DOGU-878701 format. One record per residue (C-alpha): residue in one letter; x, z, y; residue number from 0. Coordinates in steps of 0.25 Angstrom, whole numbers, plus 2048, in hexadecimal, padded with zeros to 3 digits. Layout:
BEGIN
+-----+-----+-----+-----+-----+
! res !  xx !  zz !  yy !   n !
+-----+-----+-----+-----+-----+
!   a !   X !   Z !   Y ! NUM !
...
+-----+-----+-----+-----+-----+
//
This chain:
BEGIN
+-----+-----+-----+-----+-----+
! res !  xx !  zz !  yy !   n !
+-----+-----+-----+-----+-----+
!   x ! 8D1 ! D61 ! 414 !   0 !
!   x ! 8DD ! D69 ! 414 !   1 !
!   x ! 8E8 ! D6D ! 41C !   2 !
!   x ! 8F0 ! D60 ! 41A !   3 !
!   x ! 8E5 ! D58 ! 421 !   4 !
!   x ! 8E7 ! D50 ! 42E !   5 !
!   x ! 8D9 ! D4C ! 435 !   6 !
!   x ! 8DB ! D41 ! 43F !   7 !
!   x ! 8D0 ! D3F ! 44A !   8 !
!   x ! 8D3 ! D32 ! 453 !   9 !
!   x ! 8C5 ! D30 ! 459 !  10 !
!   x ! 8BD ! D39 ! 463 !  11 !
!   x ! 8B5 ! D3E ! 458 !  12 !
!   x ! 8B2 ! D39 ! 44A !  13 !
!   x ! 8AE ! D2A ! 445 !  14 !
!   x ! 8AA ! D1F ! 44D !  15 !
!   x ! 89D ! D23 ! 453 !  16 !
!   x ! 897 ! D28 ! 461 !  17 !
!   x ! 89F ! D32 ! 467 !  18 !
!   x ! 894 ! D3F ! 464 !  19 !
!   x ! 894 ! D3B ! 456 !  20 !
!   x ! 8A3 ! D3A ! 455 !  21 !
!   x ! 8A5 ! D47 ! 45B !  22 !
!   x ! 89A ! D4D ! 452 !  23 !
!   x ! 8A1 ! D47 ! 446 !  24 !
!   x ! 8AE ! D4D ! 449 !  25 !
!   x ! 8AA ! D5A ! 44E !  26 !
!   x ! 8A2 ! D5C ! 441 !  27 !
!   x ! 8AF ! D58 ! 439 !  28 !
!   x ! 8B8 ! D61 ! 441 !  29 !
!   x ! 8AE ! D6D ! 440 !  30 !
!   x ! 8AD ! D6B ! 431 !  31 !
!   x ! 8BC ! D6A ! 42F !  32 !
!   x ! 8BE ! D76 ! 437 !  33 !
!   x ! 8B3 ! D7E ! 42F !  34 !
!   x ! 8B7 ! D78 ! 422 !  35 !
!   x ! 8C4 ! D82 ! 421 !  36 !
!   x ! 8CC ! D75 ! 41B !  37 !
!   x ! 8D3 ! D72 ! 427 !  38 !
!   x ! 8DD ! D67 ! 42A !  39 !
!   x ! 8EB ! D67 ! 42E !  40 !
!   x ! 8E9 ! D5F ! 43B !  41 !
!   x ! 8DF ! D57 ! 443 !  42 !
!   x ! 8E5 ! D4C ! 44A !  43 !
!   x ! 8DE ! D47 ! 457 !  44 !
!   x ! 8E3 ! D39 ! 45D !  45 !
!   x ! 8DD ! D2D ! 464 !  46 !
!   x ! 8CF ! D32 ! 46A !  47 !
!   x ! 8CF ! D3D ! 460 !  48 !
!   x ! 8D8 ! D46 ! 469 !  49 !
!   x ! 8CB ! D45 ! 473 !  50 !
!   x ! 8C5 ! D50 ! 468 !  51 !
!   x ! 8D0 ! D5A ! 46A !  52 !
!   x ! 8CE ! D5A ! 47B !  53 !
!   x ! 8C4 ! D61 ! 484 !  54 !
!   x ! 8B5 ! D5D ! 482 !  55 !
!   x ! 8B7 ! D59 ! 474 !  56 !
!   x ! 8AC ! D5C ! 46A !  57 !
!   x ! 8B5 ! D62 ! 460 !  58 !
!   x ! 8BF ! D6B ! 468 !  59 !
!   x ! 8B9 ! D78 ! 460 !  60 !
!   x ! 8BB ! D72 ! 452 !  61 !
!   x ! 8CA ! D6C ! 457 !  62 !
!   x ! 8CE ! D79 ! 45C !  63 !
!   x ! 8C9 ! D80 ! 450 !  64 !
!   x ! 8D0 ! D78 ! 446 !  65 !
!   x ! 8DD ! D7A ! 44F !  66 !
!   x ! 8DB ! D8A ! 44F !  67 !
!   x ! 8DA ! D8A ! 43F !  68 !
!   x ! 8E8 ! D82 ! 43E !  69 !
!   x ! 8E4 ! D73 ! 43F !  70 !
!   x ! 8EE ! D6B ! 446 !  71 !
!   x ! 8E6 ! D63 ! 451 !  72 !
!   x ! 8EF ! D58 ! 456 !  73 !
!   x ! 8EA ! D51 ! 462 !  74 !
!   x ! 8F2 ! D44 ! 466 !  75 !
!   x ! 8F9 ! D46 ! 473 !  76 !
!   x ! 8FA ! D38 ! 476 !  77 !
!   x ! 8EB ! D36 ! 475 !  78 !
!   x ! 8E8 ! D42 ! 47D !  79 !
!   x ! 8F1 ! D3C ! 487 !  80 !
!   x ! 8EB ! D2E ! 485 !  81 !
!   x ! 8DD ! D33 ! 489 !  82 !
!   x ! 8E2 ! D3E ! 494 !  83 !
!   x ! 8DD ! D49 ! 48A !  84 !
!   x ! 8EA ! D52 ! 488 !  85 !
!   x ! 8E6 ! D5D ! 492 !  86 !
!   x ! 8D8 ! D5E ! 48C !  87 !
!   x ! 8DD ! D60 ! 47E !  88 !
!   x ! 8D5 ! D6D ! 478 !  89 !
!   x ! 8D8 ! D6D ! 468 !  90 !
!   x ! 8E4 ! D6A ! 461 !  91 !
!   x ! 8F2 ! D66 ! 466 !  92 !
!   x ! 8F7 ! D5A ! 46C !  93 !
!   x ! 901 ! D53 ! 465 !  94 !
!   x ! 908 ! D46 ! 462 !  95 !
!   x ! 906 ! D3C ! 458 !  96 !
!   x ! 912 ! D41 ! 450 !  97 !
!   x ! 90A ! D4E ! 44E !  98 !
!   x ! 8FD ! D46 ! 44A !  99 !
!   x ! 906 ! D3E ! 43F ! 100 !
!   x ! 90D ! D4B ! 43B ! 101 !
!   x ! 8FE ! D50 ! 437 ! 102 !
!   x ! 8FC ! D45 ! 430 ! 103 !
!   x ! 909 ! D44 ! 427 ! 104 !
!   x ! 907 ! D51 ! 424 ! 105 !
!   x ! 8F9 ! D51 ! 41F ! 106 !
!   x ! 8F4 ! D4D ! 411 ! 107 !
!   x ! 8E8 ! D47 ! 417 ! 108 !
!   x ! 8E5 ! D40 ! 424 ! 109 !
!   x ! 8D6 ! D3F ! 427 ! 110 !
!   x ! 8D2 ! D36 ! 434 ! 111 !
!   x ! 8C4 ! D38 ! 43A ! 112 !
+-----+-----+-----+-----+-----+
//
């Protein structure tokens, strides 16, 4: 992975599994990504994926650490509003679909989890 990669997370976790396993998988993925030294340019969260960036999420520390290291964590404003979570955002920045499209267009590679 390099700084021209965008990662898309559109589920409240990783894979199709019970919530505990799905959260464990995404936590492990983001933690290893954070420790790898090979960071993506952006992580785009939309649909139920926005729930990973709000208070109570099991991966807040990982997302906050990625943000602190310069990774753009873009969290869909429309989705946050839909779930009533805009005021609970704790990691990344709320952005519009245009921000997500821009991150994907400028990426050499887009990975969807």
